[in-house]
C-alpha positions as CSV (number, residue, x, y, z in Angstrom):
1,M,0.8,12.5,9.4
2,K,1.3,15.9,7.4
3,T,3.9,17.7,6.2
4,Q,2.2,20.8,4.3
5,Q,-0.7,22.9,5.0
6,S,-3.9,21.2,3.9
7,S,-6.2,21.5,1.3
8,P,-9.1,19.5,0.7
9,I,-7.5,18.0,-2.7
10,S,-5.2,17.0,-0.3
11,D,-7.6,16.1,2.0
12,A,-9.9,13.9,0.5
13,S,-6.2,12.4,-1.1
14,I,-5.2,11.3,2.2
15,N,-8.8,10.2,3.6
16,V,-9.0,7.1,0.7
17,V,-5.3,6.0,1.2
18,Q,-6.3,5.9,5.1
19,A,-9.2,3.4,4.6
20,Q,-7.5,1.7,2.0
21,L,-4.4,1.3,5.0
22,E,-6.9,0.9,7.8
23,A,-8.6,-2.2,4.7
24,Y,-5.0,-3.9,4.6
25,N,-4.4,-4.1,8.3
26,A,-8.0,-5.6,8.8
27,R,-7.0,-7.8,6.3
28,N,-10.4,-6.2,4.4
29,L,-9.8,-7.3,0.8
30,E,-13.2,-5.9,0.1
31,G,-12.9,-2.4,1.9
32,W,-9.7,-2.4,0.2
33,L,-10.9,-2.7,-3.3
34,S,-13.3,-0.3,-2.7
35,T,-10.3,2.8,-2.6
36,Y,-9.2,1.5,-5.7
37,S,-10.6,3.0,-9.0
38,E,-11.9,0.0,-11.8
39,D,-8.7,0.6,-13.9
40,A,-6.8,0.7,-11.1
41,E,-2.8,-0.3,-11.7
42,Q,0.1,-1.2,-9.4
43,F,3.9,-0.6,-10.4
44,L,6.4,-2.1,-8.4
45,L,9.4,1.1,-9.0
46,H,11.4,0.8,-12.1
47,A,10.6,-2.7,-12.5
48,G,7.1,-2.5,-14.6
49,S,3.4,-3.0,-14.0
50,L,2.8,-5.8,-11.1
51,A,-1.7,-5.5,-11.9
52,R,-4.2,-3.7,-13.7
53,G,-7.5,-3.5,-12.6
54,Q,-9.3,-4.7,-9.5
55,A,-9.4,-8.2,-10.8
56,A,-6.2,-9.1,-11.0
57,I,-5.4,-6.3,-8.5
58,R,-7.4,-8.5,-6.6
59,Q,-6.2,-12.2,-8.2
60,R,-2.8,-10.9,-6.7
61,M,-3.9,-9.7,-2.8
62,E,-6.0,-12.6,-2.0
63,E,-3.7,-15.2,-0.4
64,R,-1.9,-12.6,1.1
65,F,-5.1,-11.0,2.8
66,K,-5.3,-14.5,4.7
67,D,-2.1,-13.9,6.0
68,P,-2.9,-13.5,10.0
69,A,0.3,-11.8,10.5
70,L,0.3,-8.8,7.6
71,H,0.0,-5.3,9.2
72,A,1.3,-2.2,7.8
73,K,3.0,0.9,10.2
74,L,2.9,4.0,9.1
75,L,5.5,5.5,9.4
76,H,5.6,8.7,7.3
77,R,3.2,10.5,5.2
78,T,3.4,13.1,3.3
79,C,1.0,13.8,0.4
80,M,0.9,17.3,-2.2
81,E,-3.0,17.8,-3.7
82,S,-3.6,13.8,-5.4
83,V,-0.3,12.1,-4.6
84,V,0.2,10.6,-1.1
85,V,3.4,9.6,-0.2
86,D,3.5,6.7,2.5
87,H,6.5,5.0,4.3
88,E,5.5,1.8,6.0
89,L,7.2,-1.3,7.5
90,V,4.9,-4.2,7.1
91,T,5.1,-7.7,8.3
92,R,3.7,-10.0,6.6
93,T,4.7,-14.2,6.1
94,F,7.4,-14.9,3.8
95,P,8.6,-18.8,2.6
96,E,11.4,-18.1,4.4
97,G,8.9,-16.7,8.0
98,L,7.4,-14.2,9.3
99,A,9.7,-11.3,8.4
100,T,9.1,-7.2,7.7
101,V,10.1,-5.4,4.9
102,E,10.4,-0.8,4.5
103,M,8.1,0.1,1.7
104,I,7.4,3.3,0.2
105,C,4.2,3.3,-1.6
106,V,2.9,6.1,-4.2
107,Y,-0.3,6.7,-4.2
108,E,-2.2,8.6,-6.9
109,V,-5.9,9.7,-5.9
110,Q,-8.6,10.5,-8.6
111,A,-12.5,11.4,-8.3
112,G,-12.5,9.4,-4.7
113,K,-9.9,6.3,-5.5
114,I,-7.2,5.2,-6.2
115,I,-5.8,5.0,-10.3
116,K,-2.3,4.2,-9.6
117,A,0.3,2.8,-6.7
118,T,4.1,2.1,-6.9
119,F,5.9,1.0,-5.0
120,A,9.4,0.7,-3.6
121,M,10.6,-1.8,-1.7
122,G,13.4,-1.7,0.9
123,Q,15.6,-6.0,2.0
124,T,13.6,-8.3,4.1
125,R,14.2,-8.8,7.3
126,L,12.6,-11.8,9.4
127,L,12.1,-11.6,12.3
128,D,15.7,-12.4,14.1
129,Q,17.2,-9.8,11.6
130,T,18.5,-12.1,8.9
131,I,18.5,-10.2,5.4
132,V,16.5,-12.1,2.1
133,E,17.9,-11.4,-1.0
């Protein structure tokens, strides 16, 4: 989904982010990590750093990629040159059970790799619609 006229920079950025989404949904940790630069950073919006560097990102995500329920549904995507913003609905197993969480993911792409990813998370909803605080 594109909301702006494409440009070579935008197209390249979207391609990288799409590749990471596909690897995420395939639970292919190596393929997913290959879309991130060696010194990439992940942040939780207004809460600080989640991980810095591929090794820390791998450690943070390794268990999650073993979850057979893991899936991100792309609801909307917009791009401005090297910045790609995805609105996603993520399904995964939480300690309370199988649930979804709405996310806004802002990816900054440079030289064909994600250098920064910032995430805003909505409320976790168990599949029976219970809200987990």
